C-alpha positions, 0 to 999 in steps of 0.5 A: 267345809262349805259346799259349792252350791252354797258359795253365794250364801257363803259370800253373804255370810262372810260379809255379815260376819266380817265386822270391825272389832267395834262392830263385832262387839256391838251387833251380837249384843243388840241381837241378844239384849235382854229387856227382861234381865235376871233378878236372881239373888242367891239366898244368904247362907253361912259356911257349910262343911260336908265331911268324910264323904265320897265326892264325885267332882264332875271332872272325872275324879272320885275322892273317898273320905273327902270334904267339900267346903261351901262359903259365900255361895261358892265352892271354897275347897274340895279335899281331905281334912279341910279347915273351916272358919269359925261358925261353919255348919258341919255335916257328917257325910260318913257313908254318904256321897256328894255330887254337883247339883244335877242339871237338866238340859231339856225340861218343860217345867213351868211351860207345861205345868202341873196339873196338866191342863189346857190352861197350863199348855204354854209350850208350843206356839203352834201358829207358824212353822218358824216361831223364833220370836217367842221366848219360853221364859214368858210362859214359865209359871214359877208356881209349878209344883214340878220345880220342888219335886225336881229339887227333891231329886237333886236338880239345881239348874234346868233349861226350859225349852219350847215344845217340838211342834215347830221347825224353830220353836223359839228361845229357851231359858236357863233357871236356877231351881229356887222358889220365886214369885217371878221367872226373872228371880229364877233366871240363871245370871248370865246364861245364854239363851238356847234356840229350840229347833225340831226335825222329823215327824213333829213339825210335819205332823203339826203343820201338814194340815195347816199349809206348812211343811208336810214332808221332811224335805219341806222341813229342811226347806223351811229351815233354810228359808228362815236362815237365809232371811236371818243372814240377810238381816245380819248383813243389813244390821252390821255397822259396815252395812250399806248406808241406805238401810237404817239399822233398827238400833239407831233409834231415829224416826226415819221411815223404812224405805222398803218396808221390810226387815232391813230397816226395822227390828224383827224379833224372829230374825233377832233370834236366828241372827243371834244363833248364827253369831253364836250368842244363842246356843242351838238345841235340836230335837232330832231322833234319826241319825240321817236327820242329825247328819242333815242338820249338821250340814245345815249348820255348816251351810249357815255358819252356826254351831249345834250345842246338842241334839236332844232325844237322838235315839240313833245318836250311836250311829254317828257318835264319831262325828258328834265327838269330832264336831263337839256336839253333845247328845242329850239322850234318854236312857231307854225310850224307844219305839213309841213312834217310827223315828224312835224305832231304832233306839238301843239302851247302850246309846248314851254309853256309845256316844260317851267316847273317851275323848271329845264326846259329850253325852247327857242324860235328859228328862223331857219329863216332869217325872223323869227329872225327879230321878235323873240319877237313876236314869243314868244308872240304867245306862250304866247297867245296860252298858255293863251288860254289853261289856262296857264298865262305866265308873260313877265318876264318869257317869256323873258328868252326864247329869252335871258337867256335860249339860252345863257345857251344852247350856253355856254355864260350865264356867259357873256350875256343873262341877265341884271346883273352887270358885264355882257356884255351890250347887251341891247334893248330899246323897244317902249313898251311891247316887246310882243305886236304886235306893239313892235319895237326895238328903240335902240339896244346896243352891249357891251354898243355901240348904234349900232341901232337906229330906229330914227337915220339913221346913226345908222342903219347898212347897209351891204357892199353888199347893198351899191350902189345897188340903183345906180346900178339899176338906171344905168340899171345894175341890173339882169346881170350876174357878 
């Protein structure tokens, strides 16, 4: 519900959003037009049948002694005693488990690449509190060895986000975890962008000495100012807007009469307007429950929807509201206390956010190491919940690293569960994936076996790593190039 003090803004927003049917389909597409489109092409692979395994579908179902058939890059069938076409590769899954490919909603691979050097520090455009104009994909280095390490941990898709220095850090991008020479060749086809925002300590710490916000109240004032500009921009760039303002997509040579963003394109406001329209999904770095509540009110004020709060060590304190409003909690298993806003974290956090109905709990990494073992991070949550008297079955916990992140990233229609017609992003584990001994034996992306723990030829190596041993042997390591 909009509050009385926002009535004037609500009127402006209503005008901005009350487009004609034609206008409604035109304006959002302009704000999220992609000049750097995905060139991803699935690797061709023949049909594969995984047989007699324990299958966690990601929909809350567990099937024992079941099969998964992959064909033409898609899930063709899931069930028992499946029939397969001639020429199908059969993989015996006896004693093994099959899950959807794991998905990390919060990664900085490629923008904080390995080795961790200043030259690879491309995640924070820390030049202004609001840098909504920047896109993380333009920093992604596809040669980052971290991608291959994540693949070995069963990760088939991931969202790469800017860092958390800024109030608004820019757009994130969703990638398929495949070896490629360009980020476009990894870019998940049709996936919406995410918008990275941050509240709390980070922005005020980074900008407190730079003339930016130095307090939490300054942070909120900064968000509001940015979205007020975006609401006005959205109003001026919808078809029914006042004719004295030239809309930037009209492409004429007229000079903007007021020399402001009302008559020319603004990359920052494109992103914020796309978020208001719901075409760009909002992901917010936020730890404390009170600040998450404030951000929910901010979203209410400006008419956008929060896809997920990230880190959220106090999410358990407002789990009911998150569930009611359909906001995901993308959380750690046990990170807490490393700064003041993380002080009140508990190990049962994810389990408490994972309510029976309407909730969306996610295990995320925010780590080039943690992304290699998301399954074990989920297992830690299961153990902590068990000690508190909450027993969580594997068929429920698997959703924390598959279906729920896919939902928050806007790609659940394509991946995240083992359902007929979806992308064949699949992991074959050597046993229960929530065991400390669990290993991903085979990882399929769109039905192609990209990783095999028992086949060195199916263990991708980054171009950056090729030849490193020879370089070291020649005594050239450690030099400045």
